[in-house]
N, C-alpha and C positions, 0 to 999 in steps of 0.2 A: 353530601357536601364535599367530603374528601375525594369521592369518585370523580367529581367535576374537576377538581384540582389535578388529580392524577391524569385523567384523559387529556385535559387541556395542556399540561406541561409536556407530556409525551408527544402529543400532536405537534406542538410548536417546535420541540426539539428535533423531531424527524423532518419537519419542514425546513428548518435551518440547515440540517445535514444535507437534505436534497438540493437546496440552493447552493451550498458550499461545493457540492460535487459536480456541478454543471461546468462543462467546458465553456470558455467564453465565445462570444459571437465572432466569427471571422471578420477581419478588417478588409474592406474591399480594395481593389487595385487602385482606386482613386485616392488612397490615403497619402499623406505627406511622404516625401521621399525618405525622411529620416526615420519613419515608422516601419515596423514589420507588418507585412500584409499577406495573409493567407491567400487572398485573391490572386496576388502576383505569384506566390509560391506554387499554387495549384497548376499554373500553366506548365511548370517544369514537371510536376507530378504526373500530369496527363501524358506528357511526351515520353518521360522515362518509363512509366509503368504501363506501356501499351501491352506488353507481353512479358512472361517470365524471362529473366536474363541471368541464368546461372553461369558459373565459370565454364568456358569452353563452348558456349552457344553462340550462334550468329547474332542474337540480340545482345549478348554481352559485349560484343565488339561495337554494335550500333550505339549502345549506351556510353561506352568509353569515348567514342568519337564525339557524341553529343555533349558530354560533360566537359571534355577538353575545350570544345568550342565555346561553351557557356562560361567557363572559367576565364578563358582569354578575353572574352567580351566584357567581363567584369573588371578587367585590368590586372588580373593575376599573372604572374610569371609562371607558366605551366611547365611541368616535366612529368615523366613517368618513372616508375621503378618496378622492375620485374624480379621475380624470385620463384623458387621451387615450391611445389606442394609438399606438405608434410605427409608422412605415411598414413596418418589418420585421415587426412583429406582424400588421399588416393583411395583408401578403403571405402570411404563414404560414397565417392563417385562411382566406384565399381558396384557397390550395393544398389545404386540406382539403375544399374544396367547400362552404364555408359563407360567409355574408355577414357582413362586419364593419360594415355600415351601422348607425349608432346605438349601437355598443358602446363602453363605456368601462370603465376599471379601477376597482375598489373595494378599497382597503386597509382592513383592520380594525385598529383601534388601541385598546389598553387601557392604562390608567395606574394603577399602585398607588403613591400618594404616599409618599415617605419622610419621615422626621422633619425632615430639613434640605433644603428645596427648592433651596437655593443650590448644593448639590453636583451635579457631573455625574451624569447618570442612566446606568442600565444597560439595554440592550435585549435581549430574547429575540426572535429572528426566524425565521420559516419561511414558506413559501408554501402557500396552500390550494387553488390551481387545479391541474387535472390536464390531461393530454393527452386528446384526444377519445375514445380507445378503451381507456382504462385507468381503473379505479376509484382507482388511486394509493394503495393501502393503505400502501405504503412511501414513495413519492415524491409528496407530502411529508406525507401524512396522519399518518404515524408521528411526524414532527417537530412537527406542529401539536398532536397529542394529548399528546406529551411535554412541550410547553410548558405546556399547560393543567394537567397533573399537577404540573409543576414549580412553577407559581404556587400551587397548592393547598398543596404542601409548604412553600414559602417562607413563606406566611402562617402555617402551623402552627408554624414556627420562631420567629415573633415579628417585630416591626417592625424595619426597618433604617433607617439614616440616609439612604441613597440611594433615589431614586425608581426604580421598575421600569417600563419601557415594553415592552409586548407588541405586536409588529408582525407581523401576519399579512398578507403581501403577496399581491397578485394579479398574474397575468400573467407569472410567472417562466418558465413553459414557453414563452412567446411570444418574449420578448426581455428578460427581467429588468425588465419595464416597471413593475411595482408598486414595486420598490426604487428605480428611477430617479425615479419620481414623488415618493416620500416624501423621499428624500435630496436631491432637487432643489429642495425648497422648503417642506416642512412646518415649522410653527413649532417642533415638538419636535426637529427635526433637530440643531440646534446645542447642544441640552442633553445629548445622548447622548455619553458618553465611552468606552463599551466595548460591544461587541456579541457575543452568543453566537448563532450561526446553526446551524440543524439541516437536514440534507439527506439524500438517499439516492440511490444508483444501483444498485438491486438490491433484494432482499428479505430479506437476512440477513447474518450475519457480525458480527464485532466492529465497534463504531463507532470510527472513527479520527479524531483531531484532525489534520487535514491542511493547514490554512491558518491563518495569523495575519496581524495587521497587520505592517507593515514596521518593523524595529527592535524585535524581539520579546522581547529578553532579560527585561525585567520581566514581560511577559505569561506567558512560559513558567515563570518562577519562581513566579508565583501559581498557574498551572495545575498545576504539579508538586505543590504543596502540597495543592491542593484535590481534584484529580481522582483521586488515588490512594485517596481515601475512597470512590470510586464502586464500586458493585457490579460485580465483574469486573475492577477495576483500570483501567488506562489504556493506550491504544495511540496512540503518536505518535512522530515523529522529524523532525529537521531536513531529512533527505533528501526527505521528502514535501513539506514546505513549499517547499524549493528547486525541486523538479520542477514543482509546481503553479504556481509563479510563472512558469515558462517556457511553460506550456501556454496555447493560445489561448482555451480555453473558460473559463467562469466561473459563479458562482452569485450569489445576491443579496448575499452577503458582499463580492463584488468591488466593489460600488458604494461602501459606506462605507470599505472599505479604501483605495480610490483617493482618498478625501477625507482620509486620514490618521488615521482612527479605528482604535483598537486593538481586539482581540478575537480570537475563535477560531471556526473552522468545523469542525463535526462531521458525519460521514456514515458510513454503512455501505454496502459495495459487494459483499457476497457474494450468492449466488443471482442472478447477473446476468440470467438468463432472465426475471425478473419486471420488469425495467426497461421502463417505458412499455408494458407488455403487459397483456392482459386477465387474465393469471394473477396479477396483483398484487392479491390479495383479502385481507381480514382473516384468513381461515383459512390462507392460504399464508404470511403474514408470520411471520418468526422473532420470537417474543415476547422472546427473549433479546436481540435487537438493540435492541428498543424499551427494554428495561431498561437496556442499556449506554449508549445515546445519551442517554436521559433522566437517568440517574443522574449521568453526567459533566456534563450541562448544569445540573442542580440544584446540584451541589457548586461548580461554577465560578461560576454566577450568585450563589450565596449568598456566596462569598468576595469577589466584586466588589462586591456591595451593601454589605458590611460592611468593606470595605477603607478605611483612612484616606486613601489616595490611589490613584487608578486608574493602571494601568500607562501609562508614557509611552514614546515611541519613543526607543531608544538604538542598540544594535547587535543584529544577529541572533545568537542563541545556537546553538551546536553541541550537539545533545542527542539522546537516544533513550531509549525505554523499555526496561527489561530484563525480558523475559519477561512483560510486561504488569503488573508489580508496582510498579515505581517508575521515575522519570525521573532520569537523570543527564545532566549537561551541563557545558560549559566555554566560555570565551571562544574565539573563532576562533584567536587567536594561541597559545593553549595547545596546539593541535594540533602546532605545531612542536616544542614541548618533549617531547610524547609520542612524536613521530616520532624525535627524537634519541635518546630512551631505547630505542626499538625497535632502531635501528641499533646502539647500544652492546651490547644484549643479543645481537643477531645476530652481532656481531663476537666477543663472548666465546664463543659457541657454535662459531663457525668456528675460532677459535684452539684451543679444546680438541679439536675433532674433527680438526683437522690433525695435532696432535701425538699423539693417541691412537687415531684411527680412519682415518687416511690420506686425509682430505679434501683435495682440491686445488682451486685457483681455477678450473682448467679444468672440473672436474666441476661446480662451482657454476654456472659459465656454462652448461653443458649442462642443468642443472636449470632454469635460466631459459628455455632454448629449449624444454624440455618444456612449460612453462607457455604459451609462445607458440603451440606446436602445439595445445595444448588449446583456447586461445582462438580461434585462427583456424579450426580444424576445427569447433569447436562453433558458431561463427557461421554457418557454411555449413549444417551438418546441422540445427540448430534452425530456421533459416529455411525449409529444404525441408520438414521435418516439419510445422512450423506451417502452411505453405501447403496442405498436404494437406487441411486442414479448411476451406479457403475463402480468398478474397482478403483482403488487408490492408484495414482499414476505410477507408483513404484511397481505395481503388479500388472501394468499394461503390457500386453505381449508384443506390441509393435508401435511404430510411429503413428499409424492410422488410429489405433486405439487411444493414444495420447491426445491427438487432435480432436477426436470425438469427445473426450472428456472435457477438453477446453470449451467446446461448443455447448456442453451441458452445464458449464460453470454457473451461469445465471440461475438455472433451475436449482442447482445445489445450494447457492447462496440464499435463495428465497426459502427453500425448505429448512435449512439450518437456522436462519434468522427467525422463522416462525416457531421453530422448536424452542429456541431460547426465550422468545416472548411467552410461549405457553408455560414454561417453567416459572418465569417471573410472575405471571398471573396466578399460578398455583400457589406460589409462596405468599403473595399478597393476599390471596383468598383464605389462606390457612392450610399449610401443607399437611396438618394432622387431621383435617376434617374427613377426607375420604378414608375408606377402610385401609388400615396400614398394610394388611396382607395383600390387597389388590395392588397397591402401589409397589410393594416389594416384588411381587410376581411380575408386574409390568416392567420394572427395571431389569430383573433377571432375564426376562424374555428378550428384551432389547439387546442385552449383552450377548446372549446366544446368537441372535440375528446378526449382530456386528461381527462376531467371530466366524459365523458361517459364511458371510458375504466377503469379509475382508481378511480372514486368516487370524491366527493367534496373535493377540495384542495384550501384553501384560499390563499396560497402563489402563486399558479399558476394563480388563478383568479386575484389577485392583480397585478401580473407581466403582465398579459394580458391587464389590464386596462392601465398600464403605457406604454406598448409597442404600443398599438393601438393609444394612445394619442400622443406619440412621432412620430409615423409613419405618422400621419395626420398633423404634424407640421414641414414641411421640412425646414423652416427658422431656426430651431434650430440645423441644421447639420453644422459641421465644414466646413469652406470655404477654408482653406489653409492647407498645409501639416503640418506646424508648429503648427497650432491650434489643429489639430487632435492628433498630437504626444504629445505635452505638456499637452493637456487635459487628454489624457489617462494616462500619468505618474502621473499627479496630482490626478486623481481619485484613482489610485492604492495607492498612498501615504496616501490619506485620509483613505482608507480601512486599510492600514498598521497601521496607528495611532490608529484606533478603535481596531484592533486586538492586538496591543501592550498594550493597556490599559486593555483589557478584558481577553486575552489569549496569553500571550507573547510566550508560547511554540509553538504556531501555527503561530505567526506573521512573523517569518523569511521568510516564503514563499512570503510575500509581501514586507517586508523590504529589503531583499537582492536583489530581482529582481528589485524593485523600485530604489534602489541605483545604480545598474548597468545601468539601463536605463537612469537615470538622469545624471550620469557621462558621458555616451555616448552622450546624447543630448548636454551637455555643451561642450564636445570636438568637436562635429560636428559643433556647432554654431560658435566656434572660428576658425575652419579650413575652413569652407565653408558654410556660412549662407544660401546660395541658395540651398543647398542640391542637386547639379547637377553633381558634379564631384566625381571622385574616392577618393579624399582626405577626403570627408565626408561620402560617401556611403560605403567605405571599412570598417571603424570602426563600422558603424551601422550594416553592414552585419555580422561582426565578433561577435558583441554582440548578434545579433539575433541567430546566430548558437549556441553559448553557452547557451543563455537563453532558446531558444526553445528546444534544446536538453535536458537540465536539467529538464525543466518543463514537457516535453512529457514523460520522463522516470518516473517521479513522477506520472503523470496522469494515466498511466497504472495500477500502484499498487493501487492508490487511487480508481480507478473504480472497480478493483477486490474486494476491501474491502467494499466499501459502494455504488458503482454506481448502483447496482440493485435497490435500493430504493431511491437514491438521484442522479439521472443522471445529474442534473443541476450542480453538482460539476465540471464537465468538462467545463462548460461555464465560470466559474470563472477562471479556469486554462487557458482556451482559451483566455481570456482577457489579461492575463499576456503575452502570446505569441504575441497577437495582439499589445501590447504596444511596443514590440521590432521591429516588422515589419511595423508598421504604416507609418514611413517615407519612406518606400520603395514602397508606393502605385504607381502603374504604371501610365503612361501618360493618359490623357483624352481619347485618341483614343482607348485605351484598355478597357474602361469602359464597353461597351456593351458585348464584349466577356467574360469579367470577370463575369458579372452578369448572363449571360447564363450558364457559367460553374457552378456558385453557385447554380442555379436552378437544374442543372443536378446532382450535388453532393448531394443536399438535397433529391432529389427523389431516388437516389441510396441508401442513408442512410436509408430512410424509407423502401425501398424494402428489404434491408438486415435484418433490425430488424423484419419486418413482416415474412420473410422467416424462422426465427427461429421456428415458430410454426409448420412448416412442416419438417424442418431439424431435430428438436429435439422434436418429438411428445411426449405427455404424455404416458408413458408405462402402460401396464396392471398392476393392483395392485399387482399381485402375484410376479412380477419381480422387485419390488421396495424395496430398503432398508428401514428399519425402522428408526425412528428418534433416 
């Protein structure tokens, strides 16, 4: 009975996640003039991305001329700005075997005057240069073409009070040089009050708003109202903004952001094999991605141009999209209120389960230990499985090795995701049922494999020590369904409290899911403490569908962003899913089949990850794009 609820809820949750992750259908060129059309934008993509056009190439000049003509045809007042290459850019050009002598940057600037020139302007920004060996249909021709189509649609919607500045930067692939030159001294620089930047790191997938100016609450409020009108809805959350702020790399948006300018940064990162590769052609580009990034840019730019006042820096908002349909958010301090409500709901569930289902505090503690076993064992196994596909990017010896790893990323994701699923099945089937020595040896061997393939990693070694210790102590495993369930919720709420104290922008992931799980547990405890009938299992399954679907959608984007070097992030997200489905653990008679399935899934995950080395071999140096 419970097995059907378990399989059904997980299947529906994964289906919802898959539907959420789909890029929208491209809108044809016959669409109304006020709408964004990928069909119209693709005409520019095909013309611009005929061939690579890095700084200093003949095609670079061809694209400059083409873009200036297109901007003028759209009614923009065009101009150019030249500037010197930075020393880092010169070094990069020379590493490619080219000469930087006499080269300079050329930014392309277009202005569409507003009705009130005294108001701060709005800028649409993308870069038009490419790396030497890629036509760059995605990075960043898609962004450039989307801006041209956005300008056309904005003009069709009628004049706005604010001036629009189109900034097509040069030299982004070298060292963000074009953006540095413009924001370093162009006369228009100080007139711009908000920026919409378009980027890509791949050739498909939904476009995500992953970066804002600092103190983004008013910006997110405007974006939430505007971007939900976009074709395909909106993808964004404060976790992405928080993580990207910590990363060492940047885009053109980094430059105005550091000057205190507000705005948003949009990008799609699916189909990673196309990043800086000769495969990044107009025919290979996901037109749905062009539609999604361009439609969000259009709606946001339109809202900014017509806003009575542009967003100002206040505090960062805690927010996330729900299944790509709408954005919900709250002030950072509100997280404490939600967390308190979650603890109250968990307390009510525990009180009811103690009196009606025999729950003990000791078994709740053992349920928390189960969660720790899942986390520690998962960190070890996912690291080992991930490394079967190749080294971490930090240990890549060249640009060609890094791009090869990107091409292997889908294989890595499949392998790591199956590893997390195998661990979940093992826990649901009863983690103490297999021989504890076999499990401990398996974890230790995986840790040794991870160290051998990836080098010394103290986190993996520490996790292995914890996992082996817990594997050898079966008395610390939860003995009841309520113990396992309330223990997992309690563990997540403790993590949520720590995140709320240290990084509230990221805490929503644990606070919101922990609150939903705690409320579900309280409802189930009062409806049917025995957790045997549909009265309790139906709301549990409904929460599992929503929770698993939402988390799985986030997990894909998170892995594309940081999973190559931090595969263990899927273990933490897997624990959130496990928190929802733990009360659906099947009957004892299903334990052995479930454990055998877990072993088969684990082996399949390892095989898929290892297959990446053969499916995406490292190409000959002459065919690889430069960094």
